[in-house]
NULOZA-592445 format. One record per atom (N, C-alpha, C): residue number from 0; x, y, z. Coordinates in Angstrom, 1 decimal, m for minus. Layout:
BEGIN
+-----+--------+--------+--------+
! seq !   east !  north !     up !
+-----+--------+--------+--------+
! NUM !      X !      Y !      Z !
...
+-----+--------+--------+--------+
END
This chain:
BEGIN
+-----+--------+--------+--------+
! seq !   east !  north !     up !
+-----+--------+--------+--------+
!   0 !   16.2 !   m7.1 !   m7.1 !
!   0 !   14.7 !   m7.0 !   m7.0 !
!   0 !   14.4 !   m6.1 !   m5.8 !
!   1 !   13.4 !   m5.1 !   m6.0 !
!   1 !   13.0 !   m4.1 !   m4.8 !
!   1 !   12.4 !   m4.9 !   m3.7 !
!   2 !   12.5 !   m4.4 !   m2.5 !
!   2 !   11.9 !   m5.1 !   m1.3 !
!   2 !   11.7 !   m4.1 !   m0.2 !
!   3 !   10.9 !   m4.3 !    0.6 !
!   3 !   10.6 !   m3.5 !    1.9 !
!   3 !   11.4 !   m4.2 !    3.0 !
!   4 !   12.3 !   m3.5 !    3.9 !
!   4 !   12.8 !   m4.2 !    4.9 !
!   4 !   12.3 !   m3.5 !    6.4 !
!   5 !   12.3 !   m4.4 !    7.2 !
!   5 !   11.9 !   m3.9 !    8.5 !
!   5 !   10.3 !   m3.3 !    8.6 !
!   6 !    9.3 !   m4.0 !    8.0 !
!   6 !    8.1 !   m3.4 !    8.0 !
!   6 !    7.1 !   m4.4 !    8.7 !
!   7 !    6.1 !   m4.0 !    9.3 !
!   7 !    4.8 !   m4.9 !    9.8 !
!   7 !    4.2 !   m5.2 !    8.8 !
!   8 !    3.6 !   m6.6 !    8.9 !
!   8 !    2.6 !   m7.2 !    8.1 !
!   8 !    1.3 !   m7.6 !    8.8 !
!   9 !    0.2 !   m7.0 !    8.1 !
!   9 !   m1.0 !   m7.2 !    8.7 !
!   9 !   m2.0 !   m7.8 !    7.6 !
!  10 !   m2.9 !   m8.7 !    8.0 !
!  10 !   m4.0 !   m9.0 !    7.0 !
!  10 !   m5.2 !   m8.3 !    7.4 !
!  11 !   m5.8 !   m7.4 !    6.5 !
!  11 !   m7.1 !   m6.8 !    6.8 !
!  11 !   m7.9 !   m7.2 !    5.8 !
!  12 !   m9.2 !   m7.5 !    6.5 !
!  12 !  m10.3 !   m7.9 !    5.6 !
!  12 !  m11.4 !   m6.8 !    5.7 !
!  13 !  m11.8 !   m6.3 !    4.5 !
!  13 !  m12.9 !   m5.2 !    4.6 !
!  13 !  m13.8 !   m5.8 !    3.6 !
!  14 !  m15.2 !   m5.0 !    3.8 !
!  14 !  m16.3 !   m5.4 !    3.0 !
!  14 !  m15.8 !   m4.9 !    1.5 !
!  15 !  m16.5 !   m5.5 !    0.5 !
!  15 !  m16.1 !   m5.3 !   m0.9 !
!  15 !  m16.6 !   m3.9 !   m1.2 !
!  16 !  m17.7 !   m3.4 !   m0.6 !
!  16 !  m18.2 !   m2.1 !   m1.0 !
!  16 !  m17.8 !   m1.0 !   m0.1 !
!  17 !  m16.8 !   m1.2 !    0.7 !
!  17 !  m16.2 !    0.0 !    1.5 !
!  17 !  m16.0 !    1.2 !    0.8 !
!  18 !  m16.3 !    2.3 !    1.4 !
!  18 !  m15.9 !    3.5 !    0.8 !
!  18 !  m14.6 !    4.0 !    1.7 !
!  19 !  m14.0 !    5.0 !    0.7 !
!  19 !  m12.7 !    5.5 !    1.2 !
!  19 !  m12.7 !    5.9 !    2.7 !
!  20 !  m13.7 !    6.8 !    3.2 !
!  20 !  m13.6 !    7.4 !    4.5 !
!  20 !  m13.7 !    6.4 !    5.7 !
!  21 !  m14.6 !    5.3 !    5.3 !
!  21 !  m14.6 !    4.1 !    6.3 !
!  21 !  m13.3 !    3.4 !    6.3 !
!  22 !  m12.7 !    3.0 !    5.1 !
!  22 !  m11.6 !    2.5 !    5.0 !
!  22 !  m10.4 !    3.1 !    5.6 !
!  23 !  m10.3 !    4.5 !    5.6 !
!  23 !   m9.3 !    5.3 !    6.1 !
!  23 !   m9.6 !    5.2 !    7.7 !
!  24 !  m10.7 !    5.2 !    8.2 !
!  24 !  m11.0 !    5.2 !    9.7 !
!  24 !  m10.4 !    3.9 !   10.2 !
!  25 !  m10.8 !    2.7 !    9.5 !
!  25 !  m10.3 !    1.4 !    9.9 !
!  25 !   m8.8 !    1.4 !   10.0 !
!  26 !   m8.1 !    2.0 !    9.1 !
!  26 !   m6.6 !    2.0 !    9.1 !
!  26 !   m6.2 !    2.9 !   10.2 !
!  27 !   m6.6 !    3.9 !   10.3 !
!  27 !   m6.2 !    4.9 !   11.4 !
!  27 !   m6.3 !    4.5 !   12.9 !
!  28 !   m7.5 !    3.6 !   12.9 !
!  28 !   m7.7 !    3.1 !   14.3 !
!  28 !   m6.8 !    2.0 !   14.6 !
!  29 !   m6.5 !    1.3 !   13.5 !
!  29 !   m5.5 !    0.1 !   13.7 !
!  29 !   m4.2 !    0.6 !   14.1 !
!  30 !   m3.7 !    1.7 !   13.5 !
!  30 !   m2.5 !    2.3 !   13.8 !
!  30 !   m2.4 !    3.4 !   14.7 !
!  31 !   m3.6 !    3.8 !   15.3 !
!  31 !   m3.6 !    4.8 !   16.2 !
!  31 !   m3.0 !    6.2 !   15.6 !
!  32 !   m3.4 !    6.4 !   14.5 !
!  32 !   m2.9 !    7.6 !   13.7 !
!  32 !   m4.0 !    8.4 !   13.1 !
!  33 !   m3.7 !    9.8 !   12.8 !
!  33 !   m4.7 !   10.5 !   12.1 !
!  33 !   m4.7 !   10.5 !   10.7 !
!  34 !   m5.7 !   10.7 !    9.9 !
!  34 !   m5.7 !   10.6 !    8.4 !
!  34 !   m4.7 !   11.3 !    7.7 !
!  35 !   m4.5 !   12.6 !    8.3 !
!  35 !   m3.5 !   13.5 !    7.6 !
!  35 !   m1.9 !   12.9 !    7.7 !
!  36 !   m1.7 !   11.9 !    8.7 !
!  36 !   m0.4 !   11.3 !    8.8 !
!  36 !   m0.2 !   10.0 !    7.9 !
!  37 !   m1.3 !    9.7 !    7.1 !
!  37 !   m1.1 !    8.5 !    6.3 !
!  37 !   m1.2 !    8.4 !    4.8 !
!  38 !   m0.5 !    7.9 !    4.2 !
!  38 !   m0.5 !    7.7 !    2.7 !
!  38 !   m0.6 !    6.3 !    2.3 !
!  39 !   m1.6 !    6.0 !    1.4 !
!  39 !   m1.5 !    4.5 !    1.1 !
!  39 !   m1.2 !    4.4 !   m0.4 !
!  40 !   m0.7 !    3.2 !   m0.7 !
!  40 !   m0.5 !    2.6 !   m2.1 !
!  40 !   m0.7 !    1.2 !   m2.2 !
!  41 !   m1.2 !    0.7 !   m3.3 !
!  41 !   m1.3 !   m0.8 !   m3.4 !
!  41 !   m0.4 !   m1.3 !   m4.5 !
!  42 !   m0.2 !   m2.6 !   m4.5 !
!  42 !    0.6 !   m3.4 !   m5.6 !
!  42 !   m0.4 !   m4.2 !   m6.3 !
!  43 !   m0.3 !   m4.3 !   m7.5 !
!  43 !   m1.2 !   m5.1 !   m8.1 !
!  43 !   m0.4 !   m6.5 !   m8.2 !
!  44 !   m1.2 !   m7.7 !   m8.0 !
!  44 !   m0.5 !   m9.0 !   m8.1 !
!  44 !    0.2 !   m9.2 !   m9.5 !
!  45 !    1.5 !   m9.5 !   m9.3 !
!  45 !    2.3 !   m9.8 !  m10.3 !
!  45 !    3.3 !   m8.7 !  m10.9 !
!  46 !    2.9 !   m7.6 !  m10.1 !
!  46 !    3.9 !   m6.3 !  m10.6 !
!  46 !    4.8 !   m6.1 !   m9.5 !
!  47 !    5.9 !   m5.5 !   m9.7 !
!  47 !    7.0 !   m5.0 !   m9.1 !
!  47 !    6.7 !   m4.0 !   m8.0 !
!  48 !    7.6 !   m3.7 !   m7.1 !
!  48 !    7.3 !   m2.5 !   m6.2 !
!  48 !    7.4 !   m1.2 !   m6.8 !
!  49 !    8.1 !   m1.1 !   m7.9 !
!  49 !    8.2 !    0.2 !   m8.5 !
!  49 !    6.9 !    0.7 !   m9.2 !
!  50 !    6.0 !   m0.2 !   m9.1 !
!  50 !    4.7 !    0.1 !   m9.8 !
!  50 !    3.4 !    0.5 !   m8.8 !
!  51 !    3.7 !    0.8 !   m7.7 !
!  51 !    2.6 !    1.0 !   m6.8 !
!  51 !    1.7 !    2.1 !   m7.1 !
!  52 !    0.4 !    1.9 !   m6.7 !
!  52 !   m0.7 !    2.9 !   m7.2 !
!  52 !   m1.3 !    3.5 !   m5.9 !
!  53 !   m1.3 !    4.9 !   m6.0 !
!  53 !   m1.9 !    5.6 !   m4.7 !
!  53 !   m3.5 !    5.4 !   m4.6 !
!  54 !   m3.8 !    5.3 !   m3.3 !
!  54 !   m5.2 !    5.3 !   m3.0 !
!  54 !   m5.4 !    6.6 !   m2.1 !
!  55 !   m6.3 !    7.4 !   m2.7 !
!  55 !   m6.5 !    8.7 !   m2.0 !
!  55 !   m8.1 !    9.1 !   m2.1 !
!  56 !   m9.0 !    8.3 !   m2.7 !
!  56 !  m10.2 !    8.6 !   m2.7 !
!  56 !  m11.0 !    7.2 !   m3.1 !
!  57 !  m12.5 !    7.4 !   m3.1 !
!  57 !  m13.3 !    6.3 !   m3.5 !
!  57 !  m13.0 !    5.6 !   m4.8 !
!  58 !  m12.7 !    6.6 !   m5.9 !
!  58 !  m12.5 !    6.0 !   m7.2 !
!  58 !  m11.1 !    5.1 !   m7.0 !
!  59 !  m10.1 !    5.5 !   m6.4 !
!  59 !   m8.8 !    4.7 !   m6.3 !
!  59 !   m9.2 !    3.3 !   m5.7 !
!  60 !   m9.9 !    3.5 !   m4.7 !
!  60 !  m10.3 !    2.2 !   m3.7 !
!  60 !  m11.0 !    1.2 !   m4.7 !
!  61 !  m12.0 !    1.7 !   m5.4 !
!  61 !  m13.0 !    1.0 !   m6.3 !
!  61 !  m12.0 !    0.3 !   m7.3 !
!  62 !  m11.1 !    1.1 !   m7.8 !
!  62 !  m10.3 !    0.6 !   m8.9 !
!  62 !   m9.5 !   m0.6 !   m8.4 !
!  63 !   m8.9 !   m0.5 !   m7.2 !
!  63 !   m8.2 !   m1.7 !   m6.5 !
!  63 !   m9.1 !   m2.7 !   m6.5 !
!  64 !  m10.3 !   m2.6 !   m6.1 !
!  64 !  m11.3 !   m3.8 !   m5.8 !
!  64 !  m11.7 !   m4.4 !   m7.1 !
!  65 !  m11.7 !   m3.6 !   m8.2 !
!  65 !  m12.0 !   m4.1 !   m9.6 !
!  65 !  m10.9 !   m5.0 !  m10.1 !
!  66 !   m9.6 !   m4.5 !   m9.9 !
!  66 !   m8.4 !   m5.3 !  m10.3 !
!  66 !   m8.4 !   m6.5 !   m9.4 !
!  67 !   m8.8 !   m6.6 !   m8.2 !
!  67 !   m8.8 !   m7.8 !   m7.4 !
!  67 !   m9.9 !   m8.7 !   m8.1 !
!  68 !  m11.0 !   m8.2 !   m8.2 !
!  68 !  m12.1 !   m9.0 !   m8.9 !
!  68 !  m11.8 !   m9.6 !  m10.2 !
!  69 !  m10.9 !   m9.0 !  m11.0 !
!  69 !  m10.4 !   m9.3 !  m12.4 !
!  69 !   m9.6 !  m10.5 !  m12.2 !
!  70 !   m8.6 !  m10.5 !  m11.0 !
!  70 !   m7.7 !  m11.6 !  m11.1 !
!  70 !   m8.1 !  m12.7 !  m10.2 !
!  71 !   m9.3 !  m12.6 !   m9.3 !
!  71 !   m9.8 !  m13.7 !   m8.5 !
!  71 !  m10.2 !  m14.9 !   m9.2 !
!  72 !   m9.6 !  m15.9 !   m8.5 !
!  72 !  m10.1 !  m17.4 !   m9.1 !
!  72 !  m10.3 !  m18.2 !   m7.9 !
!  73 !  m11.5 !  m18.9 !   m7.8 !
!  73 !  m11.6 !  m19.7 !   m6.6 !
!  73 !  m10.5 !  m20.8 !   m6.3 !
!  74 !   m9.8 !  m21.2 !   m7.3 !
!  74 !   m8.9 !  m22.2 !   m7.1 !
!  74 !   m7.4 !  m21.4 !   m6.8 !
!  75 !   m7.2 !  m20.0 !   m6.8 !
!  75 !   m6.1 !  m19.5 !   m6.7 !
!  75 !   m6.2 !  m18.4 !   m5.7 !
!  76 !   m5.2 !  m18.3 !   m4.7 !
!  76 !   m5.3 !  m17.3 !   m3.7 !
!  76 !   m4.7 !  m16.0 !   m4.3 !
!  77 !   m5.4 !  m14.8 !   m4.3 !
!  77 !   m5.0 !  m13.5 !   m4.6 !
!  77 !   m5.1 !  m12.7 !   m3.6 !
!  78 !   m4.1 !  m12.0 !   m3.4 !
!  78 !   m4.0 !  m10.8 !   m2.2 !
!  78 !   m3.5 !   m9.6 !   m2.9 !
!  79 !   m4.2 !   m8.6 !   m2.3 !
!  79 !   m3.8 !   m7.3 !   m2.8 !
!  79 !   m2.8 !   m6.7 !   m1.7 !
!  80 !   m1.8 !   m6.3 !   m2.0 !
!  80 !   m0.9 !   m5.8 !   m1.0 !
!  80 !   m1.0 !   m4.3 !   m1.0 !
!  81 !   m1.2 !   m3.8 !    0.3 !
!  81 !   m1.4 !   m2.5 !    0.5 !
!  81 !   m0.3 !   m1.8 !    1.3 !
!  82 !    0.5 !   m0.8 !    0.9 !
!  82 !    1.5 !   m0.2 !    1.7 !
!  82 !    1.1 !    1.0 !    2.2 !
!  83 !    1.3 !    1.1 !    3.6 !
!  83 !    0.9 !    2.3 !    4.4 !
!  83 !    2.1 !    3.0 !    4.8 !
!  84 !    2.1 !    4.3 !    4.4 !
!  84 !    3.3 !    5.2 !    4.9 !
!  84 !    2.8 !    6.2 !    6.0 !
!  85 !    3.5 !    6.3 !    7.0 !
!  85 !    3.2 !    7.3 !    8.0 !
!  85 !    3.9 !    8.5 !    7.6 !
!  86 !    3.5 !    9.8 !    8.1 !
!  86 !    4.2 !   11.0 !    7.7 !
!  86 !    5.6 !   10.9 !    7.7 !
!  87 !    6.2 !   10.3 !    8.8 !
!  87 !    7.6 !   10.4 !    8.9 !
!  87 !    8.3 !    9.4 !    7.9 !
!  88 !    7.5 !    8.5 !    7.2 !
!  88 !    8.1 !    7.6 !    6.2 !
!  88 !    7.4 !    8.0 !    4.9 !
!  89 !    6.8 !    9.0 !    4.8 !
!  89 !    6.0 !    9.3 !    3.5 !
!  89 !    6.9 !    9.2 !    2.4 !
!  90 !    6.7 !    8.4 !    1.4 !
!  90 !    7.5 !    8.4 !    0.4 !
!  90 !    7.7 !    9.4 !   m0.6 !
!  91 !    6.9 !   10.5 !   m0.4 !
!  91 !    6.9 !   11.7 !   m1.3 !
!  91 !    7.7 !   12.9 !   m0.6 !
!  92 !    8.0 !   12.7 !    0.7 !
!  92 !    8.5 !   13.7 !    1.5 !
!  92 !    9.7 !   14.3 !    1.0 !
!  93 !   10.8 !   13.6 !    0.7 !
!  93 !   12.0 !   14.2 !    0.3 !
!  93 !   12.7 !   13.6 !   m0.8 !
!  94 !   12.1 !   12.7 !   m1.6 !
!  94 !   12.7 !   12.3 !   m2.8 !
!  94 !   12.1 !   12.6 !   m4.0 !
!  95 !   13.0 !   12.8 !   m5.1 !
!  95 !   12.5 !   13.4 !   m6.4 !
!  95 !   11.5 !   12.3 !   m7.0 !
!  96 !   12.0 !   11.0 !   m6.6 !
!  96 !   11.0 !   10.1 !   m7.5 !
!  96 !   10.9 !    8.8 !   m6.8 !
!  97 !    9.9 !    7.8 !   m7.3 !
!  97 !    9.8 !    6.5 !   m6.7 !
!  97 !   11.1 !    6.0 !   m6.7 !
!  98 !   11.6 !    5.9 !   m7.8 !
!  98 !   12.9 !    5.1 !   m8.3 !
!  98 !   14.0 !    5.6 !   m7.4 !
!  99 !   14.2 !    6.7 !   m7.0 !
!  99 !   15.1 !    7.4 !   m5.9 !
!  99 !   14.9 !    6.8 !   m4.7 !
! 100 !   13.7 !    6.8 !   m4.2 !
! 100 !   13.3 !    6.2 !   m3.0 !
! 100 !   13.8 !    4.9 !   m2.8 !
! 101 !   13.4 !    4.1 !   m3.7 !
! 101 !   13.8 !    2.7 !   m3.7 !
! 101 !   15.2 !    2.3 !   m3.8 !
! 102 !   15.9 !    3.1 !   m4.6 !
! 102 !   17.4 !    3.0 !   m4.6 !
! 102 !   17.9 !    3.4 !   m3.3 !
! 103 !   17.3 !    4.4 !   m2.6 !
! 103 !   18.0 !    4.9 !   m1.4 !
! 103 !   17.6 !    3.7 !   m0.3 !
! 104 !   16.4 !    3.1 !   m0.4 !
! 104 !   16.1 !    2.1 !    0.6 !
! 104 !   17.0 !    0.7 !    0.4 !
! 105 !   17.2 !    0.4 !   m0.9 !
! 105 !   18.0 !   m0.6 !   m1.0 !
! 105 !   19.5 !   m0.4 !   m0.5 !
! 106 !   20.1 !    0.8 !   m0.9 !
! 106 !   21.3 !    1.1 !   m0.2 !
! 106 !   21.5 !    1.3 !    1.1 !
! 107 !   20.5 !    1.5 !    1.7 !
! 107 !   20.6 !    1.6 !    3.4 !
! 107 !   20.1 !    0.5 !    4.0 !
! 108 !   19.5 !   m0.6 !    3.4 !
! 108 !   19.0 !   m1.7 !    4.0 !
! 108 !   20.3 !   m2.5 !    4.8 !
! 109 !   19.9 !   m3.1 !    6.0 !
! 109 !   21.0 !   m3.8 !    6.7 !
! 109 !   21.3 !   m4.9 !    6.0 !
! 110 !   22.6 !   m5.3 !    6.1 !
! 110 !   23.2 !   m6.4 !    5.4 !
! 110 !   23.2 !   m7.7 !    6.3 !
! 111 !   22.5 !   m8.6 !    6.0 !
! 111 !   22.6 !   m9.9 !    6.8 !
! 111 !   24.0 !  m10.4 !    7.3 !
+-----+--------+--------+--------+
END
């Protein structure tokens, strides 16, 4: 099973109607980065890491919120996982595909 190793985890709460520029501003302030240095992807609940969806504009962000709304149940905790890549760890920088990137990450993960 795919996994990320050596990453920071943060919980971020945002207004349901947030627009992408404001969302990007919050994230860049949190990580003291510039918008050009960041790439976002999110994971749908119940999906594997090989099915991450890019967030690059208002439409993508709204789609993520709609998926969350569709899965939300008052009796069940649902979280949307957002993956943030900095320029130095940008998943599209030197690999031909997402599959290659994850295989490479698994191959170079530290052995406990």
